[in-house]
N, C-alpha and C positions, 0 to 999 in steps of 0.2 A: 355324431359320434365318430371317432378316429378309425376309420378304417384301414390305415397305411399304413406300411413299418419298412423301414430304411431308408437310405440317402441314394445309392448311384442304383447300384438296384433295388426297386421297388414294387413292392406288390401293393396291389388292391381287394383284399377278397368281398365277397359280396353274396345274399341269397340267408334264408333263412331254412332253418330245419325240415317245416312243412310246406316252404313256399314247392316252386313247379321245379325249380333250379338253382343250382349255387355253384361258386367259382371265385377264379380270379386272376384279374390281371396283370400283367407282369411287364414292369418299365426298366429300359434301361439296360436290358438284357444284350450282349455284346452282337456283333453279327459275324455270320460264317461258323457259329457252332453245332455239330451234330447235337441231336435233340431225338433221343427215342421214343414213339408214345408207350413203346414197350416196358421200358425202364418206369416212367411217368404211372404205368395201370398197376405194374406190381408194386410199387411204393403204396399205390393208395389201398392194394388189397391186403397187405400187413394193417390197415388200421379199422378197414372197414367193420361193419357191424356183422352180426351173424356169425362167426366165424368160428365158434368155437360154444361148449354147452355152461361156460364162463363171463360170456360177456350177453350184450343184448339181443335178443332175438331177431329183432326188424333185421330186412332182409333185401340190403341194396346190395346190386354189383358194384356200385361206383364208377360205370365206366366213364371215362375220360373222354371229354369230345374236344380238340385244339379247332378252335375258330379264326384264330387271326396270329400272323408275328413270325411262320413258317415254310420253308420254301422247299418241296422234299427234304423233311426232316433239315431243313439247314435252319439257324436265325437268319430273318434279314436285319434284325435293327430295330425294328417295327414291336409297338406292344403285344406281349402273348396272349391270347384269353385263351383260359381252359373251361371247361364248362363238365359240369355233372350233377344229372337228373336224379331228384326223390321218385324213387317208383314203388317206396313200399310204405306213403306215412298214413297213420291212423290218428285220426284230432281228436277223435273222439273221447278216449280218454281224461281229456281235458278238460272237456267241459265244468267238469264238476268244481276245477279247483282255480276257473281263469279267475275269478274273482277273492282267491284266496293266496297266502306267502307261505311258499313252500321253508321251512325251518334250514339253513344253510347253503340257500338259492338265492342267486338273484333277485330274484322277481321282486323284494322289498325295494332295491334299489335303483332297480328298473325303472318303477312308476314315480319313486322319488325323483327321478332326476328327467326323463320325460311326461310323466302325466299317463304313460298308454307301455304297454308290453305286448306283445306278443306270445301270449299260452302256447299257442300248440307248437307242443316239441319245443318250448324259452325260445325259438325263432333264433337270434344271433349270439345267444347265449349258451344256446346245446352244442354241445361236444363233435356236434356235428359240423359244427362250423370248421373243425380244424381238416376237413377233407379239401378244404380250399389250401388251406397250406401246406398239407404234405405233397399236393401236387405242383406246389410255387417249389417247396423245397427239392424234388426231384428235376426237375430243372438244374435249382442250384449245385446239386452232387454230380452233376455228369459235366456242370463247368470246374468243375474241383479235381474232379476224376483227372483230368488235364492238365495236372499240375503233383498229381498223386496222392491230394489229400483224403484221406478218408477219414470217416465220421461212422461211430458205429454206438447205440445204447441198450440197454439191459435192466430187464427187474434185477434188483440192488435184494428190496426186502417187499416183502408182501406182512403185513402183520408185523409181527415181531418174529414172523420166521425169516433168516437172510441167505442169502447165498454167500457160501464160505470160500468155493471154487470159482475161477474165472476164465473158462473155456469159452472160447469166441463162436468153436462152431455148436457149442450145443444149446445158444439163443432160439433159433428159428427153428429147434427140434421140439420143443415143449409150450402150449400154449398159453401159458405165463409168462413166457421169454426169460428165461433166468438162465445165465451162464452156470450154473452147478443143477447136472440133471437130479441128486437127491436132493435138494431142498423143492428144485421144482414138483418134485413129487407132492411135499407136504404144502407147498404155497398151492397148488390144484386143491386139493382136502379139504384145508382151509377156508378155502372160495367157497368151494359149493355148501360146504358149511354155512358158513355167513347167507349163503344163495338160499338156502334150505329157510333160515331163520325169519326173511325177507329183509336183511338189514344188510350195510354195506360196509367195505371195509377199503383204507388205502395202503400204500406204500412208499418205496422208494425207486425211483429212476436212477442210475449212473450211465453216464456222456462220456467219452472217449473220441476226440478227435486226433488223429495221426500226422505227422508229414508237414507239420505247420512251419513255416519261414519262422524265423528269427523278424519280431522289433510289426509284428502289424496291431493295429491301436496306437491311440495318444497319450500322452503321458498325464496330461490333464485334467478336459474333458477328452468323453468318448473313451473311456477307458476298454481294452477288449474284454477283461474281463467282466463291466458292468455292464459293456453291450450284451454280454452274452446270458447274462442275472436278466436284466432287464426282459432281453427274447425270451427267457424261458418261465419268469415270474408273469411275462405275459398270455400263458398259457391258463382257463379260468380253472382249473382244480391243483395247482402247482402255489403251494404256502410257503413255502423255503427253499433256499438254496445255496450252496456252501462248492466251493473251489478250492481244488488241491488237499490240504489236510482240512480245512476246514473251522468251526470250534472248536477244535483240535489241538491249535496255534494258541488259545486264552491260556492254556495249563503247560506249556511248553516254554523251553528255554529259547534264548538268541543260537547258544550253539548246537542245540538241536533239532532248530527249526531250520538253519540257514541251508540252504542245496549249495555244495562247495562244484566251484567249477574245475573241472579237466580238460581236458583236449581227447575228443572221440572222433580218429580218421584226421582229415582236414580242419573239423570245424569244435568248435565250444561246445560242451555239455555240461551237467552235471550229474554228481553221484547218484542224488537223490531228486525229488520232486516234489517236495513238500510244499510249496507254493501252487501246483496243479497247473504248470504252465507259459506262467504269468508274472513278471515284475514289473513293479511301475506302470500297468497298466497296457504294459507291451508284451509280448509273445515273446518266450524262450527259443522257442523250437523243440522245446520235449512237449511229452502228451501232454495235450488239454486236456484236465479229470473235472466234472462239474455234479454235483448230486441233488437230485431234486423231490420235496418233499411233496406229495403227490395227497389231497386230504379223497376221505370216503365219499363217494356220489352223494349227491344231498335225495333223490329222487327214491325212497325205499316204501317198504310198502307195510309199515308199521302206524297206526296210529298217533298221532302229533296233534297238542295243542298250537293253538296259531289264531293270526287275525284276520280279519277280510282288510280290502280295500277301504272299507269303511270303518275299520277298527274295533269291530264288531270279534268277541271273543269267539272261536269257533275249532272246530277240528279238523283232521285232513289228513285223506291216505291218500296216497299216489301211489294210481293204477296205471295201467301203460307199460313198454317197453323199457329196463333199465337194466346197466348194466352193474351185478354187483360190488367190480373193482373195474377200475378204466385203467388203472398202472400198463399192464401188457398191452392195452391198444392206444395208448399213449406213447409208447415208447418212440414208434417211427415218425410221429408230432415233434418229440425232445429232439430228434435226428435231422427233422426239416427248420427246425426255428435256428438251431445250428449252423445247418448248410446258409443257409440266406443270411445271417450274420460273416459269417466268414469272407461270401462272395462278395458283398458289401465292403469290408476289410482289403482285401483281396483289391478289389478296382479300388479302390482310394489308393492303396500304397503302389499301383501299376503308376497313375492318375501322378502321382510324386515323385516317380523315378522319370518316367517318359518329361516332364519338368525340369526334373533336375540337367537329366541328359541332353536336352534343347539349349537349357542354358547354359550345359558345357562346349555346346558348339558356338 
């Protein structure tokens, strides 16, 4: 199983949803950087379960413990280990489905690949694994802050309800993380209705990155946009990604889609940003924009037909504590994956620049 991500700034996540603990090892973090445990905790609090009445009621504090790699909150260059203990796991609700495959879930594919699966809360297939990603992303964000690079995401849509206004200050003021407070009211009502029906619903998360330097990424393989799309598609609930105008470019003319270059202060920029901040696999210096389609959670309280792992027809009714939508909780996860990608590309670029300077000497 591939549990590692990144090239220079590399993370390995470990642990299961109903195991003793879960966490992440970060390798390749430069030394001498001040890392705030409080900031890591703040990011984890944004993702944790039980934070509102439209999320799973599983009550986890998700308190982070730093086991290695820091001395007096300063990175040493050694691997950083972050651990989070599970405190409110209840595996009893999963006994009835241990031999059944949930429709829309990775139960089937885990069994096909490994011949065994951790049915307790889905093991590594659980969204709980993303807590480790958020912890690592919080470290990456603190590195990016040194370069004035900002990353934020928000709920663009839940079901058919779409945010029409984008006010960054509104995102953390409502439980669905919508930048449009009027749309947030409708989104919350929709999720509560779906929850009362024991069903689930998906949506769209939009990601934005500010102050990226131009030239991050590679022109052939390891394109910045390809790596970012792969990172976000690597989240279990994400089924589609678009960058910039995305699928809209298919019906556009070149004269409409081309971003015209202009001088902005002492730098070059573009009048528009249809490309979403990437040309030829490399960043333009404009805002990076990505949207991700998030599917409805597979675990629902409606009886459905399925098969057992011995291919016997049966029915399944998933009990336990599950989110009616994971869109609001995946927002900080999307930000974290983006931060990991940017840090990795930034460190690669610094290596190139250092090598070039040495060559000039």
